[in-house]
BAVEX-763786 format. One record per residue: x negated, y negated, z of N, C-alpha, C, O in turn; residue number from 1; residue in three letters. Coordinates in steps of 0.1 Angstrom, whole numbers. Layout:
    n_xx    n_yy    n_zz   ca_xx   ca_yy   ca_zz    c_xx    c_yy    c_zz    o_xx    o_yy    o_zz   pos   code
       X       Y       Z       X       Y       Z       X       Y       Z       X       Y       Z   NUM    ALA
...
//
This chain:
    n_xx    n_yy    n_zz   ca_xx   ca_yy   ca_zz    c_xx    c_yy    c_zz    o_xx    o_yy    o_zz   pos   code
      -8      12       0       3       4      -1      -9     -13      -1     -19     -14       6     1    MET
      -5     -22      -9     -15     -38     -10      -9     -45      -3       4     -45      -4     2    GLN
     -19     -55       8     -16     -63      15      -8     -73       9      -7     -74      -3     3    PRO
      -1     -82      17       8     -89       9      -1    -102       6      -9    -106      14     4    ALA
       2    -109      -5     -10    -118      -9       4    -133     -12       9    -134     -23     5    ASP
       6    -139      -4      16    -155      -4      12    -162     -14      21    -167     -20     6    PRO
      -2    -164     -17      -4    -172     -29       0    -165     -40       5    -173     -48     7    GLY
       0    -155     -44       2    -151     -58      18    -151     -56      23    -156     -66     8    ALA
      26    -147     -48      38    -147     -44      47    -162     -48      57    -163     -55     9    GLU
      42    -169     -43      44    -186     -46      42    -189     -61      52    -190     -68    10    ARG
      32    -189     -65      22    -188     -79      34    -182     -91      39    -188    -100    11    LEU
      37    -170     -88      48    -164     -94      59    -167     -95      66    -164    -104    12    ALA
      63    -174     -82      78    -178     -81      77    -194     -91      87    -198     -96    13    ALA
      67    -198     -92      68    -216     -94      65    -207    -110      75    -208    -118    14    VAL
      57    -202    -115      55    -199    -131      64    -187    -135      60    -179    -144    15    LEU
      75    -185    -128      83    -175    -131      80    -165    -139      86    -162    -150    16    ARG
      68    -156    -134      61    -144    -141      62    -136    -131      70    -136    -121    17    ILE
      52    -125    -135      56    -110    -122      44    -115    -112      34    -122    -115    18    GLU
      47    -110    -101      33    -110     -91      24    -103     -94      13    -105     -90    19    LYS
      26     -95    -101      14     -81    -103       5     -90    -116      -7     -88    -117    20    SER
      15    -101    -128       6    -104    -136      -5    -115    -131     -15    -119    -137    21    THR
       0    -120    -116      -8    -134    -113     -17    -125    -105     -27    -132    -102    22    VAL
     -18    -113    -100     -26    -108     -92     -39    -103    -103     -51    -104    -101    23    GLN
     -34    -100    -114     -42     -96    -126     -52    -107    -131     -64    -105    -134    24    LEU
     -47    -117    -130     -55    -129    -134     -62    -142    -131     -69    -151    -137    25    TYR
     -56    -139    -115     -60    -146    -102     -80    -147    -104     -87    -156    -105    26    ALA
     -82    -133    -104     -97    -134    -101    -103    -142    -111    -116    -143    -110    27    PRO
     -99    -148    -122    -106    -156    -138    -106    -170    -135    -113    -180    -139    28    LEU
     -94    -170    -123     -93    -184    -124    -103    -195    -119    -105    -206    -125    29    LEU
    -110    -191    -108    -123    -196    -105    -132    -196    -109    -139    -206    -107    30    LEU
    -139    -186    -117    -147    -188    -129    -145    -198    -138    -152    -209    -139    31    PRO
    -133    -194    -146    -129    -202    -158    -129    -218    -154    -134    -224    -164    32    LEU
    -125    -227    -143    -123    -239    -133    -135    -240    -133    -138    -250    -139    33    GLY
    -145    -234    -127    -158    -240    -126    -166    -239    -140    -174    -248    -141    34    LEU
    -166    -231    -153    -170    -234    -166    -163    -247    -170    -169    -257    -169    35    GLU
    -152    -247    -173    -146    -259    -176    -150    -273    -170    -150    -284    -176    36    LEU
    -152    -272    -154    -158    -283    -148    -169    -286    -151    -173    -298    -154    37    GLY
    -177    -277    -152    -191    -280    -160    -193    -290    -171    -199    -301    -170    38    GLY
    -188    -285    -181    -186    -290    -191    -181    -308    -187    -187    -318    -188    39    PHE
    -169    -304    -184    -165    -321    -185    -176    -329    -175    -181    -340    -179    40    ILE
    -180    -323    -164    -190    -331    -157    -202    -337    -161    -208    -347    -157    41    PHE
    -208    -327    -172    -219    -326    -176    -217    -338    -195    -227    -343    -201    42    LEU
    -204    -340    -199    -200    -348    -210    -201    -359    -202    -206    -368    -209    43    ALA
    -197    -363    -189    -193    -373    -183    -205    -383    -179    -208    -395    -181    44    ALA
    -214    -369    -172    -229    -375    -166    -237    -382    -177    -241    -393    -176    45    GLY
    -240    -371    -192    -250    -374    -200    -243    -385    -210    -250    -386    -220    46    LEU
    -234    -392    -210    -225    -399    -219    -234    -413    -220    -241    -418    -211    47    ALA
    -231    -416    -230    -244    -431    -228    -239    -444    -221    -227    -445    -221    48    PRO
    -244    -450    -218    -237    -464    -208    -230    -471    -218    -233    -471    -230    49    ARG
    -223    -476    -215    -212    -490    -224    -226    -500    -229    -236    -503    -224    50    ARG
    -219    -503    -243    -227    -513    -245    -224    -528    -236    -231    -537    -232    51    ARG
    -211    -527    -235    -208    -540    -226    -218    -540    -217    -225    -550    -216    52    GLU
    -221    -532    -211    -230    -535    -194    -244    -537    -199    -252    -540    -190    53    ASP
    -248    -537    -210    -261    -542    -212    -262    -557    -219    -273    -564    -219    54    SER
    -249    -561    -225    -246    -573    -230    -248    -583    -220    -257    -592    -220    55    ILE
    -237    -580    -210    -240    -590    -196    -251    -589    -190    -254    -601    -188    56    ALA
    -260    -581    -187    -268    -579    -185    -280    -592    -192    -286    -600    -184    57    VAL
    -281    -592    -204    -287    -599    -212    -282    -613    -209    -290    -622    -205    58    VAL
    -267    -617    -209    -259    -630    -208    -266    -634    -195    -276    -642    -195    59    GLY
    -263    -630    -185    -271    -629    -171    -288    -641    -168    -293    -651    -162    60    ILE
    -291    -629    -177    -311    -633    -177    -310    -646    -185    -314    -655    -178    61    ALA
    -306    -651    -200    -303    -661    -206    -300    -673    -199    -305    -684    -201    62    GLU
    -290    -670    -188    -287    -681    -179    -296    -686    -170    -295    -698    -166    63    ARG
    -304    -679    -167    -312    -680    -155    -325    -682    -164    -334    -674    -163    64    VAL
    -326    -690    -170    -344    -693    -176    -350    -699    -167    -346    -708    -160    65    ALA
    -362    -693    -166    -369    -698    -155    -381    -706    -163    -388    -700    -172    66    MET
    -384    -718    -161    -398    -724    -168    -409    -720    -166    -414    -717    -155    67    PRO
    -417    -721    -180    -429    -712    -180    -443    -727    -174    -446    -738    -178    68    GLU
    -448    -715    -162    -457    -723    -155    -468    -729    -167    -470    -726    -179    69    PRO
    -478    -740    -156    -482    -750    -165    -494    -744    -173    -497    -749    -184    70    ALA
    -501    -731    -168    -510    -727    -170    -508    -718    -185    -517    -716    -192    71    ILE
    -496    -715    -187    -493    -706    -198    -497    -710    -210    -498    -701    -219    72    ALA
    -499    -723    -213    -505    -724    -229    -518    -727    -227    -524    -724    -237    73    LYS
    -526    -730    -218    -538    -728    -223    -545    -712    -219    -557    -708    -219    74    PRO
    -536    -705    -216    -541    -692    -216    -535    -686    -229    -541    -678    -236    75    ALA
    -526    -690    -231    -523    -689    -244    -538    -693    -260    -543    -690    -271    76    LYS
    -539    -700    -251    -550    -702    -268    -563    -699    -263    -572    -701    -271    77    ARG
    -566    -693    -249    -578    -685    -249    -574    -672    -249    -582    -664    -246    78    GLU
    -561    -667    -251    -560    -655    -255    -560    -654    -272    -562    -643    -277    79    ALA
    -557    -663    -282    -559    -663    -294    -572    -665    -297    -576    -659    -307    80    ALA
    -580    -671    -289    -594    -672    -287    -604    -660    -291    -613    -658    -300    81    ALA
    -598    -651    -277    -602    -637    -279    -603    -627    -288    -612    -619    -292    82    VAL
    -588    -628    -291    -581    -620    -305    -592    -628    -316    -596    -620    -323    83    ALA
    -595    -636    -317    -598    -639    -332    -614    -636    -328    -621    -635    -338    84    LYS
    -621    -634    -315    -635    -630    -317    -637    -615    -318    -647    -608    -322    85    LEU
    -625    -611    -313    -620    -595    -314    -622    -590    -332    -630    -581    -336    86    MET
    -612    -597    -339    -610    -596    -351    -625    -597    -357    -629    -588    -364    87    GLN
    -634    -608    -352    -643    -607    -365    -657    -597    -355    -669    -595    -358    88    ALA
    -650    -594    -345    -663    -581    -343    -659    -569    -351    -667    -563    -358    89    ALA
    -649    -567    -349    -640    -557    -358    -645    -553    -374    -648    -542    -380    90    ALA
    -645    -566    -377    -649    -569    -397    -666    -564    -393    -671    -555    -399    91    ILE
    -673    -571    -385    -690    -573    -383    -694    -558    -380    -704    -553    -385    92    ALA
    -684    -550    -372    -692    -539    -369    -684    -529    -382    -674    -531    -388    93    LYS
    -694    -517    -383    -694    -508    -396    -683    -499    -390    -688    -496    -379    94    PRO
    -674    -495    -392    -662    -488    -388    -665    -470    -394    -676    -467    -398    95    GLY
    -656    -461    -394    -656    -448    -397    -653    -450    -410    -646    -458    -415    96    ALA
    -660    -440    -418    -657    -440    -433    -643    -442    -440    -640    -430    -441    97    VAL
    -636    -447    -443    -627    -448    -447    -621    -459    -445    -609    -461    -449    98    GLY
    -627    -466    -439    -619    -481    -430    -621    -492    -438    -628    -493    -448    99    THR
    -615    -500    -432    -620    -515    -439    -631    -521    -433    -639    -528    -440   100    ARG
    -635    -519    -420    -649    -522    -417    -660    -515    -425    -671    -519    -428   101    GLY
    -654    -505    -428    -666    -496    -436    -672    -500    -452    -683    -500    -457   102    TYR
    -658    -502    -455    -659    -504    -469    -671    -520    -470    -681    -521    -477   103    TYR
    -665    -530    -461    -668    -542    -460    -683    -542    -455    -687    -553    -456   104    LEU
    -691    -535    -451    -700    -531    -450    -711    -526    -457    -723    -530    -456   105    ALA
    -706    -518    -464    -709    -514    -478    -711    -520    -489    -721    -518    -496   106    ARG
    -700    -530    -492    -701    -540    -498    -708    -551    -497    -713    -557    -507   107    LEU
    -709    -552    -487    -721    -564    -478    -737    -556    -483    -744    -562    -490   108    GLU
    -741    -546    -480    -749    -539    -485    -755    -534    -500    -767    -534    -503   109    SER
    -743    -531    -506    -748    -524    -522    -739    -537    -531    -743    -538    -542   110    ASP
    -729    -545    -526    -724    -554    -539    -726    -567    -532    -715    -571    -529   111    ALA
    -735    -576    -529    -733    -592    -519    -725    -601    -528    -719    -611    -523   112    PRO
    -725    -599    -544    -713    -607    -551    -702    -602    -550    -693    -608    -556   113    ASP
    -698    -592    -544    -685    -593    -545    -680    -595    -529    -668    -598    -525   114    LEU
    -690    -592    -522    -685    -592    -505    -683    -606    -503    -675    -609    -494   115    ALA
    -691    -616    -512    -689    -630    -507    -675    -635    -513    -670    -645    -509   116    LYS
    -667    -628    -523    -655    -630    -529    -646    -625    -520    -635    -628    -520   117    ARG
    -652    -616    -513    -643    -611    -502    -640    -616    -491    -629    -616    -485   118    VAL
    -656    -625    -486    -654    -637    -476    -646    -647    -479    -637    -650    -471   119    HIS
    -649    -654    -491    -642    -663    -497    -623    -663    -499    -615    -672    -500   120    GLY
    -623    -648    -498    -605    -648    -499    -601    -647    -512    -589    -648    -513   121    GLY
    -609    -645    -525    -606    -639    -537    -601    -626    -543    -594    -623    -552   122    GLU
    -607    -618    -531    -606    -606    -534    -599    -598    -520    -598    -603    -509   123    LEU
    -596    -585    -524    -595    -578    -508    -606    -568    -509    -613    -565    -518   124    SER
    -604    -564    -492    -616    -555    -499    -613    -541    -502    -622    -534    -505   125    VAL
    -599    -535    -504    -597    -525    -516    -602    -530    -529    -612    -525    -534   126    TYR
    -597    -538    -533    -600    -544    -547    -613    -548    -552    -615    -551    -563   127    ALA
    -622    -549    -540    -637    -553    -543    -641    -536    -545    -647    -532    -555   128    ALA
    -637    -527    -532    -641    -517    -532    -642    -506    -546    -651    -498    -550   129    SER
    -623    -511    -556    -624    -506    -562    -631    -513    -576    -630    -507    -587   130    VAL
    -636    -521    -576    -642    -531    -586    -660    -524    -585    -668    -523    -595   131    ALA
    -664    -522    -572    -680    -516    -570    -677    -499    -574    -687    -493    -578   132    ALA
    -669    -493    -574    -667    -484    -579    -666    -472    -567    -669    -460    -568   133    GLY
    -663    -479    -554    -666    -474    -544    -653    -458    -542    -655    -446    -541   134    PHE
    -639    -467    -543    -627    -467    -545    -623    -459    -559    -630    -462    -569   135    ARG
    -615    -451    -559    -604    -452    -573    -595    -460    -575    -590    -463    -564   136    LYS
    -590    -464    -584    -578    -472    -583    -563    -462    -587    -561    -452    -595   137    SER
    -557    -468    -580    -544    -458    -582    -541    -454    -594    -543    -461    -604   138    PRO
    -535    -443    -594    -533    -437    -615    -519    -445    -616    -508    -446    -610   139    ALA
    -525    -449    -628    -513    -457    -633    -504    -449    -647    -511    -447    -657   140    LYS
    -491    -444    -647    -488    -439    -657    -478    -445    -668    -469    -453    -664   141    TRP
    -480    -441    -679    -468    -448    -688    -460    -434    -692    -461    -423    -688   142    THR
    -450    -439    -701    -439    -430    -705    -448    -423    -714    -447    -411    -710   143    LYS
    -456    -423    -723    -467    -413    -729    -475    -405    -718    -479    -394    -721   144    ALA
    -476    -409    -709    -485    -397    -698    -476    -389    -696    -479    -377    -698   145    ASP
    -462    -392    -690    -453    -385    -681    -448    -376    -695    -445    -364    -692   146    ALA
    -448    -381    -710    -441    -371    -717    -451    -357    -722    -448    -346    -727   147    TYR
    -463    -364    -720    -475    -352    -725    -477    -340    -711    -481    -328    -712   148    ALA
    -474    -346    -701    -472    -338    -688    -459    -327    -692    -455    -316    -690   149    VAL
    -457    -333    -695    -437    -326    -697    -436    -313    -705    -431    -303    -702   150    THR
    -443    -319    -717    -448    -309    -726    -452    -299    -723    -448    -287    -725   151    VAL
    -466    -303    -716    -475    -294    -712    -469    -284    -704    -471    -272    -705   152    ALA
    -460    -290    -698    -454    -281    -686    -447    -266    -692    -447    -254    -688   153    VAL
    -440    -275    -704    -434    -263    -710    -438    -256    -719    -431    -246    -723   154    ARG
//
């Protein structure tokens, strides 16, 4: 004889189904509820934040604009001067093979006339390297070349 299950009796009465059917499927309710609840809570927790929140923060930051300190402008000038020196050092120091510094150093040693034109701003390092023969110029295809390749493939 089975013990009386008042929860199953009440659920059977509310759903108007047999008590044995409720007792059969009752053990599935907890795992199924946990599984569905897990998906719902994951979706809620991992959902991206609303766009309105980030806009509101930006609006507050714009309203509370702080004045720049008096030291900021000279610091910017010094930073620009340091950056200029670093750029000059990078150009003067020959870099690894294939870099701009490498080709500039090679132009200065092997083709000084082209190096002067690069320093004068007439040519780029790439164009001078192509003119000196250190690098290949990019391939330029014509319609005749493309036709010849197509005919050769067939």
